[in-house]
N, C-alpha and C positions, 0 to 999 in steps of 0.2 A: 452575336456569334464569334468564336474562332472559326480562324481557316488559313489551310496552309499557303501561304505567298512566295515561298522560294521557287528557282529554277524547277517545273515538271520533269526535265530529263534526269537531275540530280536523283530523283526517286528509284526511276527504273534501274539508273546503273550502280545505286547502292542496293537494290534487290537482285540485281543480276539477271533480270528478265524485263521483257518486253511489257510493260501495261499500257499501252495506247493509249496515254496521257494528254497527248498532244497531235491525236488525229494524223493528218497527211503526214507531217513529218517524220510518225513513227515508219511509211513503208518507203518513205527516201532515202538516199545518200546522206541526209545531215541524221539520221538518228544516232543519237549519242551513244546508244547501248552497243553498233553495228562499229562505230568509228573508237568509241573508248571503252572496251569490254572491261574493265575496272571500276571498283569503287570510289568516288568521287573523294579530295581530301590528301594531305601530304601523305598518308600512308597507304593510300589506295593501290600503286603501283609496289612498292617494295614489300606486300604480302602480310596478314595479321594472324595472329592466334589463332590456332586449331578454334572455334567456339565450342561451347556448352551444348547440352543438351537443351537447356534451357535457351539459350540465344539462337538455335535452331526455329524454338516453337516458337518464341518470339520474332524471329525475324518472317516465319510465314503467316502469324496474325497481322504483322505490317504490313505487307506484302498485300493481303486480300483487303484489309482497309484501305489502301491509299488507290487499290486498284478499281474500289468503288466508290470512291470520294467521301468516306465517313470517318467522322471525327469517333474517338476510344469511346465516347459515353453510347453515341448511335450504336456501335459497333456490337457492343457487349449486351446492349437491348436487345438486338435479333439473335444474338447467339442463346440469352438465357430464354427467350421465344422460343425457338426451336427447342430446344433443350426441354421444354414442358409439353410439348407437343409430341404426337403419336409418329413413331416411324424412327428412322437412321437422321441422327442428332446431325450429323455433316452433311447430309443430301438436303435437309428441310434447312439448315441455315442457307446455303447455296440458293435452294430455291424463292426464298423469301429475297434475299438479294437481288436474283434477277427477276425477280416480279417488279420491282419497283419503275413506276411509272420513268424516271429518267432513263433507267437501264435498258427498260423496251424501247424506249425511243431512240437509244443508239443504236440497238442490235438490228431495230428497223432500217439503219440507215439514212434517218433523218438528221441525223447529227454526227459529228466528223471523233467525238469523244463522249464520255458522261458528264465532263463540264458544259461542253457545247449544249448537252443536253436537258442537262439541270437550265442552261438561262431560257433554252427555249420553252420548256415549261413555266417558270418562275413567268416570263416575258407575254404568256397566255397567249402561246402560238399552237396549241395542242388540246383538242377535245378527246374526251373518254365517254364511251357511249351517246355522243351528241353533246355532251354537258362539258363546258368548260372547267379545266382543271389546271389548277397553276401552283399543286403542291408537290415536288417530284420525289416525296419520298413515300407518295399513294402506291399502295399494293393492290396488283391487278387480281381478278379469278380469272379461271377458265372462261372464256366466250368474251371476255370484253374487248370492244373495238377502240383502237387509239386514232385516230384519225388528226391529219395537220388544218387546222381552220382555214375556209376558202380564202378568207383575205389574206394568209400567208403562205399561201402555194407557189405565190413567185419569186420569193427569197432565195435569192443567190447561193446562201450558205446550204440552205437544204436540199437543191439541185446538186450544187458542187459536192458535196457529202455524199449522194445517193449513187454518182458517176465512181467514186472509190469505194464505196460501200462492200463491190464483188470483193476484194484484197481480204476482207475479213471474213474469219470463220462463219457460216452460215449456221442456223440453229431450226431444227424441224419442226419445234414446237409453235413457231410463228410464224403466219402467213401473211405477206406482203402484195399490197396492189400498188404496185408503181405509179399508175393513170390517176387514180384518186389520192396517194397520200397517205392509204390506207392500211391498217395493219390490224391482226385478230391475234389475240393469246388462245393456240389451240386444246393445251395439254399442260400441266404442270411440268416442266422440265425435268428430266434425268439426269441421273450425275454424267453419264456417258455423255449426254449432247449436251454438257454446261464446257464452252470452250476455254473455261478459266484455269489457267496452272497454277493451281492449288492443291497443296497435300492438307484437304479440310481434317482429319486425322490428328495433326498435329497441333491445331489450334484446337480441339477438343483437350488433347491432354495439356496443354496449359492452362486452359480455364478449369480444369479438373482438379487441380492441384490446390 
């Protein structure tokens, strides 16, 4: 499967917003968005022509896709699924993305980034309802319990991430027990409780054309 291998900080600079792709680095003075608040490339500082309406919608989709670490086909499949279901398409799309296992592991603070969370899951460190799950794209349901495997509770990366997780926006739809490294999905997240800086309506407009 193809994957993005270029510098993660370039992605944030291109989108003009922190996507927290580098974990702890995003909260430090080394953050590329804070140090160089302009797009990468030779024309980044000289300015570019005013983007078209299509370009604005495309950038919003790309920003969201890269924030959650998805390939184009994966993201489009989530949109198509959200469009088929009842409810507001934009909110349903974000709910599907937020309830992915890798995102839940990240939101709970077990990993410093979604990329690191995918690695924890694929390396078989995470249990869901006391069953080993190694598929990062698994979608959780309300009431599901996510737990770090007992043998993995001493991993330095997990405890280091938990120490700085308080700097990230908290979400009311997850419950965390730091003592047992256990989290529970309390409810489906509403749009106002999803701290992702995205205008989902622009994505709907892009795909609706």
